[in-house]
C-alpha positions in Angstrom: -0.1 0.1 0.0 2.7 2.7 1.0 4.3 1.5 -1.7 1.8 2.4 -4.7 0.8 5.7 -2.6 4.4 6.7 -3.2 4.4 5.4 -6.5 1.4 7.5 -6.9 2.8 10.4 -4.9 5.5 10.3 -7.7 3.7 10.3 -10.7 1.6 13.1 -9.6 4.7 15.1 -9.0 6.1 14.3 -12.3 3.0 15.1 -13.9 2.9 18.9 -12.2 6.7 19.2 -13.5 5.7 18.2 -17.3 2.7 20.4 -16.8 4.4 23.7 -15.9 7.0 23.5 -18.4 4.5 22.8 -21.2 3.0 25.8 -19.4 6.1 27.9 -20.0 6.4 28.4 -24.0 8.6 29.6 -25.9 9.4 33.2 -26.9 8.7 33.9 -30.5 10.5 36.4 -32.6 7.9 39.0 -31.7 8.5 38.2 -28.0 12.2 38.8 -28.7 11.9 42.2 -30.1 10.0 43.7 -27.3 12.5 42.4 -24.6 15.0 43.8 -26.5 15.2 47.8 -25.3 14.3 45.8 -22.0 17.8 44.2 -21.9 19.4 46.7 -23.2 18.0 49.2 -20.5 20.1 46.4 -18.0 22.7 47.2 -19.7 22.9 50.3 -19.7 21.9 50.6 -15.6 24.6 48.1 -15.2 27.5 49.3 -17.1 30.9 48.9 -15.5 32.7 52.2 -15.9 36.0 52.7 -16.9 37.0 55.4 -14.1 40.4 55.7 -13.6 39.7 55.9 -10.2 38.4 52.8 -9.4 40.1 49.9 -8.4 41.0 47.7 -11.3 40.1 44.4 -9.5 36.9 45.6 -8.4 36.1 46.4 -11.8 37.6 43.3 -13.3 35.2 41.3 -10.4 32.3 43.4 -11.6 32.0 43.0 -15.3 32.4 39.5 -15.0 29.6 39.3 -12.5 27.5 41.8 -15.1 28.9 39.4 -18.3 26.5 36.5 -16.0 23.9 38.6 -15.2 23.2 39.7 -19.0 23.7 36.6 -20.4 20.6 35.4 -17.9 18.9 38.7 -18.9 18.9 37.3 -22.8 17.6 34.4 -22.2 14.9 35.2 -19.3 13.0 38.7 -20.2 12.0 37.4 -23.8 10.1 34.4 -21.2 8.9 37.2 -19.4 7.0 38.7 -22.9 6.5 34.7 -23.4 4.6 34.3 -19.9 2.6 37.3 -20.3 1.5 36.8 -24.0 0.4 32.8 -22.6 -1.6 34.2 -19.5 -3.4 36.8 -21.8 -5.0 33.9 -23.6 -2.8 35.7 -26.5 -4.8 38.4 -26.4 -2.2 40.6 -25.3 -1.4 43.2 -28.0 2.3 44.4 -29.0 2.0 47.9 -26.0 0.3 45.0 -23.6 3.4 43.4 -23.9 5.6 46.4 -23.7 4.3 48.1 -21.0 4.1 44.7 -19.1 7.6 43.7 -19.6 8.9 47.5 -19.1 7.0 47.4 -15.4 8.5 43.8 -14.5 12.1 45.5 -15.4 11.3 48.0 -13.0 10.3 46.4 -10.3 13.3 43.6 -10.9 15.3 46.7 -10.4 13.6 47.7 -7.4 13.6 44.2 -5.5 17.5 44.1 -6.6 18.2 46.7 -3.7 15.2 46.2 -1.4 16.7 42.7 -1.2 19.4 40.9 1.4 22.5 39.3 0.4 23.2 38.0 4.0 24.1 39.0 7.2 28.0 39.5 6.2 27.1 41.0 2.9 24.7 43.4 5.1 27.1 44.1 7.6 29.3 45.1 5.2 27.2 47.0 3.3 25.8 48.9 6.1 29.5 50.0 6.8 29.8 51.4 3.3 27.0 53.7 3.0 27.8 55.1 6.7 30.8 56.3 5.6 31.7 60.0 6.0 31.3 62.0 3.0 30.5 59.0 0.7 27.2 60.4 -0.6 29.6 63.7 -2.6 31.7 61.2 -4.1 31.2 60.2 -7.6 27.7 59.1 -8.8 29.7 57.8 -12.3 26.6 58.1 -14.3 24.5 55.5 -13.4 23.4 53.0 -10.4 25.7 50.9 -11.1 28.9 53.7 -11.0 27.3 55.2 -7.6 27.1 51.4 -6.2 30.5 50.8 -7.0 31.8 53.8 -5.4 30.1 52.7 -1.9 32.4 49.1 -2.6 35.3 50.8 -2.9 34.7 52.7 0.0 35.3 50.1 2.0 39.0 47.8 2.8 39.6 45.4 -0.1 39.2 42.3 2.3 35.7 43.2 2.7 34.8 43.8 -1.3 34.8 39.6 -1.9 31.8 39.9 0.8 30.4 43.0 -1.1 31.1 41.3 -4.5 29.7 38.3 -3.7 26.6 38.9 -2.4 26.0 41.1 -5.8 26.4 38.0 -7.8 23.4 36.2 -5.1 21.3 39.1 -5.4 21.5 39.6 -9.3 21.1 35.3 -9.5 17.6 36.4 -7.9 16.0 38.0 -10.7 12.9 36.4 -11.8 13.1 34.4 -8.6 10.2 34.0 -5.6 12.5 36.4 -2.8 9.9 35.1 0.3 12.4 36.9 2.6 11.9 40.4 1.9 11.4 42.8 4.4 8.1 44.1 4.9 7.6 48.3 4.1 7.8 50.1 7.7 5.1 51.4 9.3 6.8 54.7 9.9 9.6 54.9 6.8 12.6 56.7 7.2 11.4 59.7 5.3 8.8 60.2 8.3 11.4 60.1 11.2 13.5 62.5 9.5 10.9 65.0 8.8 10.0 64.7 12.6 13.4 65.4 13.6 14.0 68.5 11.1 10.9 70.2 12.4 11.7 69.4 16.0 15.3 70.5 15.6 14.2 73.5 13.8 11.9 74.4 16.9 14.7 74.3 19.1 12.3 71.3 21.2 15.6 68.7 20.4 19.1 69.3 19.6 21.2 67.1 17.7 22.4 63.7 18.6 24.2 62.9 15.4 26.1 65.2 12.4 24.6 66.1 9.8 26.3 66.9 6.8 26.7 71.2 6.0 24.7 70.6 2.7 22.2 68.3 4.5 21.6 71.3 6.8 21.6 74.2 4.8 18.9 72.6 2.5 16.0 71.5 5.5 16.2 74.8 7.4 16.4 76.7 4.8 13.8 79.7 4.7 12.2 77.8 1.7 12.6 74.1 1.4 13.4 73.0 -2.8 13.3 69.5 -3.9 16.9 68.4 -2.6 19.4 66.9 -5.2 20.2 63.4 -5.7 23.6 63.8 -3.6 21.9 65.7 -0.6 18.7 63.1 -0.4 21.6 61.0 -0.1 23.5 62.5 2.9 19.9 63.2 4.4 18.9 59.3 4.4 22.7 58.8 5.7 22.2 61.1 8.3 18.3 59.1 8.9 20.0 55.7 8.8 22.7 56.6 11.8 19.9 58.0 13.9 18.1 55.1 14.0 21.0 53.0 14.7 21.9 55.2 17.2 18.7 55.4 18.6 19.0 51.4 18.9 16.5 50.2 16.7 17.9 46.6 15.1 20.1 47.2 12.1 18.4 45.0 10.1 15.0 47.3 10.2 17.3 50.3 10.2 18.7 48.9 6.7 15.5 47.8 5.8 13.9 51.5 5.9 17.2 53.0 4.1 17.0 50.4 1.3 12.6 51.4 0.9 13.6 55.1 0.9 16.2 54.6 -1.6 15.2 52.1 -4.3 14.4 52.9 -7.5 10.9 53.8 -8.3 8.4 53.7 -11.2 8.6 57.3 -11.2 12.0 57.5 -10.9 12.8 55.9 -14.0 10.4 58.7 -15.9 10.4 62.0 -17.4 6.8 62.4 -16.3 7.1 63.8 -12.7 4.8 66.7 -13.4 2.6 66.4 -10.4 2.9 68.4 -7.1 2.3 66.6 -4.3 -0.6 68.9 -4.1 -2.5 67.4 -7.0 -5.3 65.4 -6.8 -5.1 63.8 -10.4 -4.3 60.4 -11.7 -0.5 60.2 -11.2 1.2 60.2 -15.0 3.3 57.3 -14.8 0.4 55.2 -12.6 -1.7 56.2 -16.0 1.1 55.5 -18.3 1.7 51.7 -16.8 -2.2 50.9 -16.5 -1.4 50.8 -12.7 -4.6 50.5 -10.9 -4.7 51.0 -7.0 -7.1 51.0 -3.6 -5.4 53.0 -0.9 -6.4 53.1 2.5 -5.6 56.8 3.8 -6.2 57.0 7.8 -7.7 60.2 8.4 -7.5 62.0 11.9 -9.9 64.6 12.6 -9.6 68.0 14.8 -11.7 68.7 18.2 -14.4 70.0 15.4 -14.7 66.7 13.7 -12.7 68.3 10.4 -10.0 67.0 8.5 -7.4 67.5 10.5 -4.1 64.9 8.4 -4.0 62.0 6.9 -1.7 59.3 6.6 -1.3 56.2 4.3 -2.2 53.0 5.7 -2.6 49.9 3.1 -1.8 50.0 -0.5 -3.3 47.0 -2.9 -2.1 47.8 -6.3 -2.5 45.8 -9.8 0.6 46.1 -12.1 0.8 44.9 -15.1 3.2 42.8 -15.8 3.8 42.7 -12.2 2.5 38.7 -10.7 4.2 37.0 -8.3 6.2 39.3 -6.2 5.3 42.6 -4.5 5.3 45.5 -6.5 7.4 48.0 -4.6 8.4 49.9 -7.0 4.7 51.0 -7.8 3.8 51.4 -4.3 4.2 54.9 -3.4 3.0 55.8 -6.8 -0.8 57.0 -5.6 0.4 58.0 -2.2 0.4 62.0 -2.7 -2.8 62.1 -4.8 -4.4 59.7 -2.5 -3.9 62.0 1.1 -4.8 65.4 -1.2 -8.1 63.7 -2.6 -8.6 62.4 1.3 -8.1 66.0 2.2 -10.3 67.6 0.0 -13.8 64.9 -0.1 -13.7 64.1 3.7 -16.9 65.1 5.2 -16.7 66.6 8.8 -18.3 64.3 10.9 -20.2 64.4 14.4 -17.1 66.1 17.2 -16.4 63.5 19.8 -17.2 63.6 23.6 -15.1 66.3 25.4 -13.4 67.4 21.5 -11.1 64.3 21.4 -9.2 63.9 18.0 -10.7 60.6 15.9 -9.5 58.0 13.4 -11.2 56.7 10.5 -9.8 54.9 7.5 -11.2 55.5 4.1 -10.4 53.9 0.7 -9.4 55.9 -2.3 -10.2 53.8 -5.5 -8.5 54.4 -8.6 -9.2 53.0 -11.7 -8.4 53.6 -15.1 -11.4 54.7 -17.8 
């Protein structure tokens, strides 16, 4: 009886494997054409700079690592296109496939920087991020260039750990990532802004030194959008504060990663909306993203809108099916907060004039 049951289970397992392979169609010539510019995009982002001040052995190691990854992408991205075509039952248009593939690649870039390369990797990576003045060092024109600047900032003996971790992280593209950290309830930016407000009013004294370029920007009479280097230094300061206050290193690093990963709108030239806009986000429209955003509204003593904070996010992103859509999660935040403020109807005041809190849902649906 046991042997018959084992044989039956083995047969079912074999059929499931064969079925899985049958469900993955071979890419067509059109699938490869759709994939080609996205493989080119990956190639451009991961181009290893030939800057003379970069260590030659580091350059050589990263070139070998990137070469391995691009060989995988040449095969994998056309397969993603074929998967989307099959998922639609053959009904997806070329425009659909282009959008879905672009969304997936953008999300893979974000997942790559959110994921951990292991405890040893994270310990060295944290050391690199916190190197004084690292944000002012050359960015070298692409994402990998900045990453290599950070890698060069640690002792040569530690670079092997980072290179090994990056090889592992790149090998996970297109695969499940069960160990991703959850987005923190309070973002690193939330903590930074609260600290800056308290410093500005004199309610607190600095506990971690702030780079002069950050101080001049955040304490200016009129705050302007931060340049990339200044934003980097601000988040470095926020990370250092979290660690000084005793926050676990893993949680602090996860908060920093969420704050600094490349979001979908970071890749776009359509960042034209202001934070007060209630319109459908431009990048979400272009990428056919829909969402239901829960906003926790706090009222004042009179039952009127006082403040709002995003509490939940549920997104539908074409092309992003099996992984969290981390590159797109915050696309609707600003517009949802603006909608909540403009549409909220006052509620009866609470007894004693206490503030009240309720969650309202802002639905974003394309026509």
